[in-house]
Structures are given as structure tokens and as C-alpha cells.
Biotite code that builds the C-alpha atoms (Angstrom):
import biotite.structure as struc

atoms = struc.array([
    struc.Atom([19.977, -18.485, 3.834], chain_id="A", res_id=1, res_name="MET", atom_name="CA", element="C"),
    struc.Atom([16.348, -17.389, 3.403], chain_id="A", res_id=2, res_name="TYR", atom_name="CA", element="C"),
    struc.Atom([16.685, -17.343, -0.383], chain_id="A", res_id=3, res_name="LYS", atom_name="CA", element="C"),
    struc.Atom([18.431, -20.725, -0.476], chain_id="A", res_id=4, res_name="ASP", atom_name="CA", element="C"),
    struc.Atom([15.701, -22.345, 1.611], chain_id="A", res_id=5, res_name="LYS", atom_name="CA", element="C"),
    struc.Atom([12.900, -20.878, -0.523], chain_id="A", res_id=6, res_name="ILE", atom_name="CA", element="C"),
    struc.Atom([14.665, -21.977, -3.727], chain_id="A", res_id=7, res_name="ILE", atom_name="CA", element="C"),
    struc.Atom([14.985, -25.520, -2.426], chain_id="A", res_id=8, res_name="ALA", atom_name="CA", element="C"),
    struc.Atom([11.374, -25.521, -1.281], chain_id="A", res_id=9, res_name="ALA", atom_name="CA", element="C"),
    struc.Atom([9.987, -24.261, -4.563], chain_id="A", res_id=10, res_name="LEU", atom_name="CA", element="C"),
    struc.Atom([12.128, -26.649, -6.593], chain_id="A", res_id=11, res_name="LEU", atom_name="CA", element="C"),
    struc.Atom([10.479, -29.399, -4.560], chain_id="A", res_id=12, res_name="PHE", atom_name="CA", element="C"),
    struc.Atom([7.088, -27.954, -5.540], chain_id="A", res_id=13, res_name="VAL", atom_name="CA", element="C"),
    struc.Atom([8.024, -27.972, -9.224], chain_id="A", res_id=14, res_name="LEU", atom_name="CA", element="C"),
    struc.Atom([9.131, -31.595, -9.011], chain_id="A", res_id=15, res_name="CYS", atom_name="CA", element="C"),
    struc.Atom([5.855, -32.624, -7.420], chain_id="A", res_id=16, res_name="LEU", atom_name="CA", element="C"),
    struc.Atom([3.935, -30.582, -9.953], chain_id="A", res_id=17, res_name="PHE", atom_name="CA", element="C"),
    struc.Atom([5.607, -32.498, -12.792], chain_id="A", res_id=18, res_name="THR", atom_name="CA", element="C"),
    struc.Atom([4.780, -35.869, -11.228], chain_id="A", res_id=19, res_name="VAL", atom_name="CA", element="C"),
    struc.Atom([1.146, -35.029, -10.522], chain_id="A", res_id=20, res_name="PHE", atom_name="CA", element="C"),
    struc.Atom([0.430, -32.669, -13.441], chain_id="A", res_id=21, res_name="SER", atom_name="CA", element="C"),
    struc.Atom([-2.451, -34.838, -14.589], chain_id="A", res_id=22, res_name="ALA", atom_name="CA", element="C"),
    struc.Atom([-4.376, -33.743, -11.497], chain_id="A", res_id=23, res_name="PHE", atom_name="CA", element="C"),
    struc.Atom([-3.725, -30.017, -11.918], chain_id="A", res_id=24, res_name="ALA", atom_name="CA", element="C"),
    struc.Atom([-6.521, -27.469, -11.851], chain_id="A", res_id=25, res_name="ASP", atom_name="CA", element="C"),
    struc.Atom([-6.192, -24.670, -14.422], chain_id="A", res_id=26, res_name="GLU", atom_name="CA", element="C"),
    struc.Atom([-7.565, -21.998, -12.106], chain_id="A", res_id=27, res_name="LYS", atom_name="CA", element="C"),
    struc.Atom([-4.885, -19.441, -11.124], chain_id="A", res_id=28, res_name="PRO", atom_name="CA", element="C"),
    struc.Atom([-3.659, -19.459, -7.543], chain_id="A", res_id=29, res_name="ILE", atom_name="CA", element="C"),
    struc.Atom([-3.986, -16.116, -5.757], chain_id="A", res_id=30, res_name="ARG", atom_name="CA", element="C"),
    struc.Atom([-0.816, -15.238, -3.841], chain_id="A", res_id=31, res_name="VAL", atom_name="CA", element="C"),
    struc.Atom([-0.896, -12.088, -1.712], chain_id="A", res_id=32, res_name="HIS", atom_name="CA", element="C"),
    struc.Atom([2.128, -11.114, 0.377], chain_id="A", res_id=33, res_name="TYR", atom_name="CA", element="C"),
    struc.Atom([1.629, -8.544, 3.137], chain_id="A", res_id=34, res_name="PHE", atom_name="CA", element="C"),
    struc.Atom([4.639, -6.874, 4.743], chain_id="A", res_id=35, res_name="TYR", atom_name="CA", element="C"),
    struc.Atom([5.714, -3.643, 6.380], chain_id="A", res_id=36, res_name="SER", atom_name="CA", element="C"),
    struc.Atom([8.792, -1.559, 5.670], chain_id="A", res_id=37, res_name="GLU", atom_name="CA", element="C"),
    struc.Atom([9.333, -1.250, 9.426], chain_id="A", res_id=38, res_name="ILE", atom_name="CA", element="C"),
    struc.Atom([9.143, -5.022, 9.950], chain_id="A", res_id=39, res_name="CYS", atom_name="CA", element="C"),
    struc.Atom([12.673, -6.368, 10.420], chain_id="A", res_id=40, res_name="GLU", atom_name="CA", element="C"),
    struc.Atom([11.804, -9.906, 9.332], chain_id="A", res_id=41, res_name="SER", atom_name="CA", element="C"),
    struc.Atom([9.858, -8.870, 6.212], chain_id="A", res_id=42, res_name="CYS", atom_name="CA", element="C"),
    struc.Atom([11.231, -8.976, 2.672], chain_id="A", res_id=43, res_name="ASP", atom_name="CA", element="C"),
    struc.Atom([10.067, -5.970, 0.675], chain_id="A", res_id=44, res_name="GLU", atom_name="CA", element="C"),
    struc.Atom([7.867, -6.147, -2.420], chain_id="A", res_id=45, res_name="GLU", atom_name="CA", element="C"),
    struc.Atom([10.439, -6.141, -5.213], chain_id="A", res_id=46, res_name="GLU", atom_name="CA", element="C"),
    struc.Atom([12.639, -8.769, -3.588], chain_id="A", res_id=47, res_name="LYS", atom_name="CA", element="C"),
    struc.Atom([9.805, -11.124, -2.710], chain_id="A", res_id=48, res_name="PHE", atom_name="CA", element="C"),
    struc.Atom([7.870, -10.929, -5.985], chain_id="A", res_id=49, res_name="ILE", atom_name="CA", element="C"),
    struc.Atom([10.950, -11.081, -8.200], chain_id="A", res_id=50, res_name="SER", atom_name="CA", element="C"),
    struc.Atom([12.240, -14.122, -6.400], chain_id="A", res_id=51, res_name="PHE", atom_name="CA", element="C"),
    struc.Atom([8.864, -15.873, -6.219], chain_id="A", res_id=52, res_name="PHE", atom_name="CA", element="C"),
    struc.Atom([8.170, -15.376, -9.932], chain_id="A", res_id=53, res_name="LYS", atom_name="CA", element="C"),
    struc.Atom([11.632, -16.528, -10.961], chain_id="A", res_id=54, res_name="SER", atom_name="CA", element="C"),
    struc.Atom([11.162, -19.769, -9.048], chain_id="A", res_id=55, res_name="GLN", atom_name="CA", element="C"),
    struc.Atom([7.640, -20.484, -10.318], chain_id="A", res_id=56, res_name="THR", atom_name="CA", element="C"),
    struc.Atom([7.995, -19.432, -13.959], chain_id="A", res_id=57, res_name="GLU", atom_name="CA", element="C"),
    struc.Atom([7.059, -22.917, -15.226], chain_id="A", res_id=58, res_name="ASN", atom_name="CA", element="C"),
    struc.Atom([3.679, -22.682, -13.509], chain_id="A", res_id=59, res_name="ILE", atom_name="CA", element="C"),
    struc.Atom([3.185, -18.911, -13.525], chain_id="A", res_id=60, res_name="LYS", atom_name="CA", element="C"),
    struc.Atom([-0.171, -19.213, -15.355], chain_id="A", res_id=61, res_name="ARG", atom_name="CA", element="C"),
    struc.Atom([-1.385, -20.659, -12.089], chain_id="A", res_id=62, res_name="ARG", atom_name="CA", element="C"),
    struc.Atom([-0.089, -17.735, -10.031], chain_id="A", res_id=63, res_name="MET", atom_name="CA", element="C"),
    struc.Atom([-1.614, -14.312, -9.427], chain_id="A", res_id=64, res_name="ASP", atom_name="CA", element="C"),
    struc.Atom([1.086, -12.713, -7.253], chain_id="A", res_id=65, res_name="ILE", atom_name="CA", element="C"),
    struc.Atom([0.991, -9.334, -5.527], chain_id="A", res_id=66, res_name="ALA", atom_name="CA", element="C"),
    struc.Atom([2.692, -7.728, -2.538], chain_id="A", res_id=67, res_name="ALA", atom_name="CA", element="C"),
    struc.Atom([1.312, -4.981, -0.290], chain_id="A", res_id=68, res_name="TYR", atom_name="CA", element="C"),
    struc.Atom([3.091, -2.664, 2.117], chain_id="A", res_id=69, res_name="ASN", atom_name="CA", element="C"),
    struc.Atom([0.809, -2.556, 5.166], chain_id="A", res_id=70, res_name="VAL", atom_name="CA", element="C"),
    struc.Atom([2.734, 0.422, 6.578], chain_id="A", res_id=71, res_name="PHE", atom_name="CA", element="C"),
    struc.Atom([1.542, 2.559, 3.640], chain_id="A", res_id=72, res_name="LYS", atom_name="CA", element="C"),
    struc.Atom([-1.978, 1.162, 3.413], chain_id="A", res_id=73, res_name="SER", atom_name="CA", element="C"),
    struc.Atom([-3.578, -1.547, 5.543], chain_id="A", res_id=74, res_name="SER", atom_name="CA", element="C"),
    struc.Atom([-7.044, -1.492, 3.960], chain_id="A", res_id=75, res_name="GLU", atom_name="CA", element="C"),
    struc.Atom([-6.688, -4.636, 1.829], chain_id="A", res_id=76, res_name="LEU", atom_name="CA", element="C"),
    struc.Atom([-4.785, -6.428, 4.581], chain_id="A", res_id=77, res_name="TYR", atom_name="CA", element="C"),
    struc.Atom([-7.506, -5.790, 7.153], chain_id="A", res_id=78, res_name="LEU", atom_name="CA", element="C"),
    struc.Atom([-10.218, -6.673, 4.634], chain_id="A", res_id=79, res_name="LYS", atom_name="CA", element="C"),
    struc.Atom([-8.461, -9.959, 3.843], chain_id="A", res_id=80, res_name="THR", atom_name="CA", element="C"),
    struc.Atom([-8.091, -10.822, 7.524], chain_id="A", res_id=81, res_name="LEU", atom_name="CA", element="C"),
    struc.Atom([-11.748, -10.009, 8.096], chain_id="A", res_id=82, res_name="GLY", atom_name="CA", element="C"),
    struc.Atom([-12.851, -12.276, 5.244], chain_id="A", res_id=83, res_name="GLU", atom_name="CA", element="C"),
    struc.Atom([-10.772, -15.072, 6.775], chain_id="A", res_id=84, res_name="LEU", atom_name="CA", element="C"),
    struc.Atom([-12.123, -14.425, 10.299], chain_id="A", res_id=85, res_name="ASN", atom_name="CA", element="C"),
    struc.Atom([-8.715, -13.379, 11.658], chain_id="A", res_id=86, res_name="ILE", atom_name="CA", element="C"),
    struc.Atom([-8.179, -10.433, 14.003], chain_id="A", res_id=87, res_name="LEU", atom_name="CA", element="C"),
    struc.Atom([-5.150, -8.224, 13.394], chain_id="A", res_id=88, res_name="GLU", atom_name="CA", element="C"),
    struc.Atom([-3.808, -8.854, 16.897], chain_id="A", res_id=89, res_name="GLU", atom_name="CA", element="C"),
    struc.Atom([-3.919, -12.624, 16.330], chain_id="A", res_id=90, res_name="GLU", atom_name="CA", element="C"),
    struc.Atom([-1.296, -12.648, 13.575], chain_id="A", res_id=91, res_name="ILE", atom_name="CA", element="C"),
    struc.Atom([2.204, -11.339, 12.826], chain_id="A", res_id=92, res_name="LYS", atom_name="CA", element="C"),
    struc.Atom([3.789, -9.909, 9.690], chain_id="A", res_id=93, res_name="LEU", atom_name="CA", element="C"),
    struc.Atom([4.909, -10.950, 7.168], chain_id="A", res_id=94, res_name="PRO", atom_name="CA", element="C"),
    struc.Atom([1.733, -12.704, 6.063], chain_id="A", res_id=95, res_name="VAL", atom_name="CA", element="C"),
    struc.Atom([1.370, -14.790, 2.912], chain_id="A", res_id=96, res_name="LEU", atom_name="CA", element="C"),
    struc.Atom([-2.156, -15.622, 1.740], chain_id="A", res_id=97, res_name="VAL", atom_name="CA", element="C"),
    struc.Atom([-2.368, -18.381, -0.883], chain_id="A", res_id=98, res_name="ILE", atom_name="CA", element="C"),
    struc.Atom([-6.017, -18.463, -1.928], chain_id="A", res_id=99, res_name="ASN", atom_name="CA", element="C"),
    struc.Atom([-7.657, -18.940, 1.499], chain_id="A", res_id=100, res_name="ASP", atom_name="CA", element="C"),
    struc.Atom([-4.634, -20.395, 3.300], chain_id="A", res_id=101, res_name="THR", atom_name="CA", element="C"),
    struc.Atom([-2.761, -18.016, 5.594], chain_id="A", res_id=102, res_name="VAL", atom_name="CA", element="C"),
    struc.Atom([0.913, -18.359, 6.521], chain_id="A", res_id=103, res_name="ILE", atom_name="CA", element="C"),
    struc.Atom([2.421, -15.965, 9.040], chain_id="A", res_id=104, res_name="SER", atom_name="CA", element="C"),
    struc.Atom([6.064, -15.180, 9.940], chain_id="A", res_id=105, res_name="THR", atom_name="CA", element="C"),
    struc.Atom([9.101, -15.544, 7.725], chain_id="A", res_id=106, res_name="LYS", atom_name="CA", element="C"),
    struc.Atom([10.047, -18.927, 9.169], chain_id="A", res_id=107, res_name="GLU", atom_name="CA", element="C"),
    struc.Atom([6.648, -20.476, 8.468], chain_id="A", res_id=108, res_name="ASP", atom_name="CA", element="C"),
    struc.Atom([6.469, -18.947, 4.984], chain_id="A", res_id=109, res_name="ILE", atom_name="CA", element="C"),
    struc.Atom([9.736, -20.724, 4.181], chain_id="A", res_id=110, res_name="ILE", atom_name="CA", element="C"),
    struc.Atom([8.545, -23.949, 5.748], chain_id="A", res_id=111, res_name="LYS", atom_name="CA", element="C"),
    struc.Atom([5.006, -24.181, 4.407], chain_id="A", res_id=112, res_name="ARG", atom_name="CA", element="C"),
    struc.Atom([4.930, -22.531, 0.988], chain_id="A", res_id=113, res_name="THR", atom_name="CA", element="C"),
    struc.Atom([5.724, -25.657, -1.105], chain_id="A", res_id=114, res_name="PRO", atom_name="CA", element="C"),
    struc.Atom([3.111, -27.808, 0.629], chain_id="A", res_id=115, res_name="ALA", atom_name="CA", element="C"),
    struc.Atom([0.416, -25.139, 0.476], chain_id="A", res_id=116, res_name="VAL", atom_name="CA", element="C"),
    struc.Atom([0.964, -24.582, -3.249], chain_id="A", res_id=117, res_name="ILE", atom_name="CA", element="C"),
    struc.Atom([0.817, -28.328, -3.818], chain_id="A", res_id=118, res_name="GLU", atom_name="CA", element="C"),
    struc.Atom([-2.459, -28.561, -1.921], chain_id="A", res_id=119, res_name="LYS", atom_name="CA", element="C"),
    struc.Atom([-3.941, -25.781, -4.019], chain_id="A", res_id=120, res_name="GLU", atom_name="CA", element="C"),
    struc.Atom([-2.925, -27.584, -7.219], chain_id="A", res_id=121, res_name="ILE", atom_name="CA", element="C"),
    struc.Atom([-3.676, -31.171, -6.231], chain_id="A", res_id=122, res_name="LEU", atom_name="CA", element="C"),
    struc.Atom([-6.307, -30.973, -3.509], chain_id="A", res_id=123, res_name="GLY", atom_name="CA", element="C"),
    struc.Atom([-6.121, -32.599, -0.071], chain_id="A", res_id=124, res_name="ASN", atom_name="CA", element="C"),
    struc.Atom([-6.586, -36.277, -0.886], chain_id="A", res_id=125, res_name="ALA", atom_name="CA", element="C"),
    struc.Atom([-2.927, -37.235, -0.378], chain_id="A", res_id=126, res_name="TYR", atom_name="CA", element="C"),
    struc.Atom([-1.843, -34.665, 2.202], chain_id="A", res_id=127, res_name="VAL", atom_name="CA", element="C"),
    struc.Atom([-0.561, -35.095, 5.744], chain_id="A", res_id=128, res_name="LEU", atom_name="CA", element="C"),
    struc.Atom([-1.069, -32.016, 7.922], chain_id="A", res_id=129, res_name="ASP", atom_name="CA", element="C"),
    struc.Atom([1.043, -31.989, 11.070], chain_id="A", res_id=130, res_name="TYR", atom_name="CA", element="C"),
    struc.Atom([0.000, -29.504, 13.769], chain_id="A", res_id=131, res_name="TYR", atom_name="CA", element="C"),
    struc.Atom([2.578, -28.575, 16.393], chain_id="A", res_id=132, res_name="TYR", atom_name="CA", element="C"),
    struc.Atom([3.833, -25.823, 18.710], chain_id="A", res_id=133, res_name="LYS", atom_name="CA", element="C"),
    struc.Atom([7.416, -24.630, 18.705], chain_id="A", res_id=134, res_name="SER", atom_name="CA", element="C"),
    struc.Atom([7.832, -24.980, 22.492], chain_id="A", res_id=135, res_name="LYS", atom_name="CA", element="C"),
    struc.Atom([6.332, -28.473, 22.655], chain_id="A", res_id=136, res_name="CYS", atom_name="CA", element="C"),
    struc.Atom([9.226, -30.926, 23.291], chain_id="A", res_id=137, res_name="PRO", atom_name="CA", element="C"),
    struc.Atom([7.148, -33.887, 22.137], chain_id="A", res_id=138, res_name="TYR", atom_name="CA", element="C"),
    struc.Atom([6.366, -32.095, 18.884], chain_id="A", res_id=139, res_name="CYS", atom_name="CA", element="C"),
    struc.Atom([10.049, -31.708, 18.024], chain_id="A", res_id=140, res_name="VAL", atom_name="CA", element="C"),
    struc.Atom([10.679, -35.429, 18.431], chain_id="A", res_id=141, res_name="LYS", atom_name="CA", element="C"),
    struc.Atom([7.630, -36.316, 16.347], chain_id="A", res_id=142, res_name="VAL", atom_name="CA", element="C"),
    struc.Atom([8.575, -33.885, 13.575], chain_id="A", res_id=143, res_name="GLU", atom_name="CA", element="C"),
    struc.Atom([12.001, -35.472, 13.256], chain_id="A", res_id=144, res_name="GLU", atom_name="CA", element="C"),
    struc.Atom([10.366, -38.894, 12.825], chain_id="A", res_id=145, res_name="ALA", atom_name="CA", element="C"),
    struc.Atom([7.867, -37.537, 10.302], chain_id="A", res_id=146, res_name="LEU", atom_name="CA", element="C"),
    struc.Atom([10.632, -36.078, 8.177], chain_id="A", res_id=147, res_name="LYS", atom_name="CA", element="C"),
    struc.Atom([12.225, -39.534, 8.030], chain_id="A", res_id=148, res_name="THR", atom_name="CA", element="C"),
    struc.Atom([8.882, -40.926, 6.851], chain_id="A", res_id=149, res_name="ALA", atom_name="CA", element="C"),
    struc.Atom([8.576, -38.055, 4.382], chain_id="A", res_id=150, res_name="GLN", atom_name="CA", element="C"),
    struc.Atom([11.787, -39.209, 2.680], chain_id="A", res_id=151, res_name="ASP", atom_name="CA", element="C"),
    struc.Atom([10.190, -42.626, 2.139], chain_id="A", res_id=152, res_name="LYS", atom_name="CA", element="C"),
    struc.Atom([6.744, -41.451, 1.093], chain_id="A", res_id=153, res_name="TYR", atom_name="CA", element="C"),
    struc.Atom([6.769, -38.422, -1.260], chain_id="A", res_id=154, res_name="PRO", atom_name="CA", element="C"),
    struc.Atom([3.311, -37.167, -0.436], chain_id="A", res_id=155, res_name="LEU", atom_name="CA", element="C"),
    struc.Atom([2.433, -33.583, 0.481], chain_id="A", res_id=156, res_name="VAL", atom_name="CA", element="C"),
    struc.Atom([3.542, -32.942, 4.070], chain_id="A", res_id=157, res_name="TRP", atom_name="CA", element="C"),
    struc.Atom([2.456, -29.660, 5.645], chain_id="A", res_id=158, res_name="ASP", atom_name="CA", element="C"),
    struc.Atom([3.977, -28.667, 9.013], chain_id="A", res_id=159, res_name="TYR", atom_name="CA", element="C"),
    struc.Atom([1.576, -26.200, 10.631], chain_id="A", res_id=160, res_name="ILE", atom_name="CA", element="C"),
    struc.Atom([2.728, -24.111, 13.592], chain_id="A", res_id=161, res_name="ASN", atom_name="CA", element="C"),
    struc.Atom([-0.077, -23.389, 16.086], chain_id="A", res_id=162, res_name="CYS", atom_name="CA", element="C"),
    struc.Atom([1.824, -20.833, 18.183], chain_id="A", res_id=163, res_name="ASP", atom_name="CA", element="C"),
    struc.Atom([-0.262, -17.887, 17.013], chain_id="A", res_id=164, res_name="GLN", atom_name="CA", element="C"),
    struc.Atom([-3.863, -17.395, 18.065], chain_id="A", res_id=165, res_name="THR", atom_name="CA", element="C"),
    struc.Atom([-5.270, -17.354, 14.535], chain_id="A", res_id=166, res_name="PHE", atom_name="CA", element="C"),
    struc.Atom([-3.804, -20.783, 13.787], chain_id="A", res_id=167, res_name="MET", atom_name="CA", element="C"),
    struc.Atom([-5.000, -22.222, 17.089], chain_id="A", res_id=168, res_name="GLN", atom_name="CA", element="C"),
    struc.Atom([-8.498, -21.138, 16.044], chain_id="A", res_id=169, res_name="LYS", atom_name="CA", element="C"),
    struc.Atom([-8.106, -22.768, 12.623], chain_id="A", res_id=170, res_name="LYS", atom_name="CA", element="C"),
    struc.Atom([-6.892, -25.961, 14.285], chain_id="A", res_id=171, res_name="PHE", atom_name="CA", element="C"),
    struc.Atom([-9.862, -26.018, 16.660], chain_id="A", res_id=172, res_name="HIS", atom_name="CA", element="C"),
    struc.Atom([-12.263, -25.359, 13.777], chain_id="A", res_id=173, res_name="GLU", atom_name="CA", element="C"),
    struc.Atom([-10.885, -28.393, 11.978], chain_id="A", res_id=174, res_name="ARG", atom_name="CA", element="C"),
    struc.Atom([-11.121, -30.543, 15.096], chain_id="A", res_id=175, res_name="LEU", atom_name="CA", element="C"),
    struc.Atom([-14.737, -29.492, 15.535], chain_id="A", res_id=176, res_name="THR", atom_name="CA", element="C"),
    struc.Atom([-15.588, -30.148, 11.886], chain_id="A", res_id=177, res_name="LYS", atom_name="CA", element="C"),
    struc.Atom([-14.044, -33.625, 12.083], chain_id="A", res_id=178, res_name="ARG", atom_name="CA", element="C"),
    struc.Atom([-15.873, -34.302, 15.369], chain_id="A", res_id=179, res_name="GLU", atom_name="CA", element="C"),
    struc.Atom([-12.654, -35.110, 17.219], chain_id="A", res_id=180, res_name="VAL", atom_name="CA", element="C"),
    struc.Atom([-13.346, -35.761, 20.935], chain_id="A", res_id=181, res_name="PRO", atom_name="CA", element="C"),
    struc.Atom([-12.486, -32.744, 23.104], chain_id="A", res_id=182, res_name="ASN", atom_name="CA", element="C"),
    struc.Atom([-10.178, -34.733, 25.366], chain_id="A", res_id=183, res_name="ASN", atom_name="CA", element="C"),
    struc.Atom([-7.622, -35.128, 22.548], chain_id="A", res_id=184, res_name="ILE", atom_name="CA", element="C"),
    struc.Atom([-7.559, -31.517, 21.351], chain_id="A", res_id=185, res_name="TRP", atom_name="CA", element="C"),
    struc.Atom([-3.820, -31.059, 21.709], chain_id="A", res_id=186, res_name="TYR", atom_name="CA", element="C"),
    struc.Atom([-0.612, -31.161, 19.719], chain_id="A", res_id=187, res_name="VAL", atom_name="CA", element="C"),
    struc.Atom([1.143, -33.004, 18.250], chain_id="A", res_id=188, res_name="PRO", atom_name="CA", element="C"),
    struc.Atom([-1.658, -33.924, 15.857], chain_id="A", res_id=189, res_name="PHE", atom_name="CA", element="C"),
    struc.Atom([-1.476, -35.537, 12.405], chain_id="A", res_id=190, res_name="LEU", atom_name="CA", element="C"),
    struc.Atom([-4.382, -35.186, 9.979], chain_id="A", res_id=191, res_name="PHE", atom_name="CA", element="C"),
    struc.Atom([-5.212, -36.712, 6.624], chain_id="A", res_id=192, res_name="THR", atom_name="CA", element="C"),
    struc.Atom([-8.436, -36.093, 4.755], chain_id="A", res_id=193, res_name="GLU", atom_name="CA", element="C"),
    struc.Atom([-9.892, -39.359, 6.047], chain_id="A", res_id=194, res_name="GLN", atom_name="CA", element="C"),
    struc.Atom([-8.228, -40.009, 9.392], chain_id="A", res_id=195, res_name="SER", atom_name="CA", element="C"),
    struc.Atom([-5.956, -38.664, 12.142], chain_id="A", res_id=196, res_name="TYR", atom_name="CA", element="C"),
    struc.Atom([-3.388, -39.555, 14.784], chain_id="A", res_id=197, res_name="LEU", atom_name="CA", element="C"),
    struc.Atom([-2.829, -37.691, 18.024], chain_id="A", res_id=198, res_name="THR", atom_name="CA", element="C"),
    struc.Atom([-0.366, -37.921, 20.907], chain_id="A", res_id=199, res_name="GLY", atom_name="CA", element="C"),
    struc.Atom([3.379, -38.225, 20.491], chain_id="A", res_id=200, res_name="SER", atom_name="CA", element="C"),
    struc.Atom([3.659, -41.937, 21.327], chain_id="A", res_id=201, res_name="ASP", atom_name="CA", element="C"),
    struc.Atom([0.767, -42.854, 19.073], chain_id="A", res_id=202, res_name="ASN", atom_name="CA", element="C"),
    struc.Atom([2.128, -40.833, 16.139], chain_id="A", res_id=203, res_name="ILE", atom_name="CA", element="C"),
    struc.Atom([5.659, -42.190, 16.575], chain_id="A", res_id=204, res_name="LEU", atom_name="CA", element="C"),
    struc.Atom([4.357, -45.741, 16.621], chain_id="A", res_id=205, res_name="GLU", atom_name="CA", element="C"),
    struc.Atom([1.904, -45.487, 13.722], chain_id="A", res_id=206, res_name="ASN", atom_name="CA", element="C"),
    struc.Atom([2.954, -42.612, 11.440], chain_id="A", res_id=207, res_name="ALA", atom_name="CA", element="C"),
    struc.Atom([5.033, -44.772, 9.090], chain_id="A", res_id=208, res_name="ASP", atom_name="CA", element="C"),
    struc.Atom([2.180, -47.199, 8.425], chain_id="A", res_id=209, res_name="ALA", atom_name="CA", element="C"),
    struc.Atom([-0.244, -44.262, 8.267], chain_id="A", res_id=210, res_name="PHE", atom_name="CA", element="C"),
    struc.Atom([1.842, -42.588, 5.529], chain_id="A", res_id=211, res_name="ALA", atom_name="CA", element="C"),
    struc.Atom([2.519, -45.877, 3.713], chain_id="A", res_id=212, res_name="ALA", atom_name="CA", element="C"),
    struc.Atom([-1.203, -46.563, 3.386], chain_id="A", res_id=213, res_name="GLU", atom_name="CA", element="C"),
    struc.Atom([-1.837, -43.081, 2.001], chain_id="A", res_id=214, res_name="LEU", atom_name="CA", element="C"),
    struc.Atom([1.115, -43.376, -0.389], chain_id="A", res_id=215, res_name="TYR", atom_name="CA", element="C"),
    struc.Atom([-0.166, -46.677, -1.785], chain_id="A", res_id=216, res_name="GLU", atom_name="CA", element="C"),
    struc.Atom([-3.584, -45.125, -2.315], chain_id="A", res_id=217, res_name="ALA", atom_name="CA", element="C"),
    struc.Atom([-1.969, -42.196, -4.160], chain_id="A", res_id=218, res_name="ALA", atom_name="CA", element="C"),
    struc.Atom([0.025, -44.553, -6.403], chain_id="A", res_id=219, res_name="LYS", atom_name="CA", element="C"),
    struc.Atom([-3.004, -46.692, -7.177], chain_id="A", res_id=220, res_name="ASN", atom_name="CA", element="C"),
    struc.Atom([-5.080, -43.639, -7.991], chain_id="A", res_id=221, res_name="ASN", atom_name="CA", element="C"),
    struc.Atom([-2.382, -42.302, -10.323], chain_id="A", res_id=222, res_name="LYS", atom_name="CA", element="C"),
    struc.Atom([-2.087, -45.680, -12.077], chain_id="A", res_id=223, res_name="GLU", atom_name="CA", element="C"),
    struc.Atom([-5.854, -45.869, -12.530], chain_id="A", res_id=224, res_name="ASN", atom_name="CA", element="C"),
    struc.Atom([-5.928, -42.396, -14.075], chain_id="A", res_id=225, res_name="LYS", atom_name="CA", element="C"),
    struc.Atom([-3.149, -43.408, -16.475], chain_id="A", res_id=226, res_name="ASN", atom_name="CA", element="C"),
    struc.Atom([-4.999, -46.544, -17.645], chain_id="A", res_id=227, res_name="ASP", atom_name="CA", element="C"),
])
């Protein structure tokens, strides 16, 4: 099941890469996978790297992939967390670091990897970042609606789980940087590079038009680059 989901996700990445290849940056993407041999939900090095490489062979010049067993040596893992301002107790293994983007837990690695790779290749201009918590009932309803919109508007959709402390901090840092009023610092929250929507009712009512506007901008930009 895990392998099937990753295959489907990475095939989606390859399709998007083909469509938007004109925007691609030649700089390799750094992919570091941290796991532990005593972690029940972690894939070990050989399995993860072999699979990941086989599914990204068409863009492997953009990938610098390595896996590290934290049980044997945690030095690089702790150094990486420190550079990203993350405390060890704030995050759970397995951890995938794609350049400076951190994904934690097997479920979120499956869910987010395609979108994060796309963002590294294409930038954030035509990305929708959806912040949620797994125990938020409103978030579940909104996510279902967003996935319907995603079928209509093939942009980059990143579903970001804020359950863990490190991701809550990242979310709050982004809210602060965007000068979002403190009284709406809650999930569900939908970000684009230029705007945002917050609150379940507001997102449900406006997300389709929000995505449509971004999709039209992406199409127009692509057409202009092709002229």
C-alpha cells in the first residue's frame, strides 16, 4: 500500500514536471531521509532509496538522495534539525528533508512528497498550501472539497499537517511574516503566495474561485513564456 501510494504520487510529479519543464531550475534538489532501525513505521535505507530513485530516474540530475540511520548515528540529523530551528522532541521519525522543507511521519511523507518536489522545481507562484490538523472535523470537510477543486485545477496542492509542534511553529512563522491578524491564527487555513483564506465556511465558499483565479494566472504565464 505504501509503495503503491508513493508510486502514484511520484508519477503525478513527473507529469507535472513534463508540463512545466520550461520553468525548471537546474540546481539539484537535496533529499535526505532520516530513519531508525527500531522505528516501526520507518522504511530502511536500501528500500527507500532504491524505490525513490527508480521513480525519479527521469529527473535524477535534480536529485541528491541519501538516507541516514539515526539509531547508528544522530549527528547529521541533529545538525540538520538545528539548522532548521527544530528541536528533536518536536518531530517524529521518519523525517524527509527536501532542501529546507521538512516532512515528518510516513503518512505525511506519502502525502506531501509530490507537492514539495514540485515546489522546489517550479517555485511557489502557483501553489496552494492547505494547513490542517488531523483531529479537526472542519478540516476534514474542507480537505474533501479542496480535492474536488484539485481535480479541476491542476496546480500544486500541498496538504500540510500541523499536528506536530515543529509544523505549528512553521505555520505561525508564516502567519507572522504575512502579517495575518492574530485573531484568525487557526486551521483550516489556505495560503497562496499572494493571498489566503481562513475558516471552514469561508474556504468552502471561496476555494473554487480562489483556485480558478490562480489557475488562469498560471495558464496565462505559461502562454506568455511560450510566445
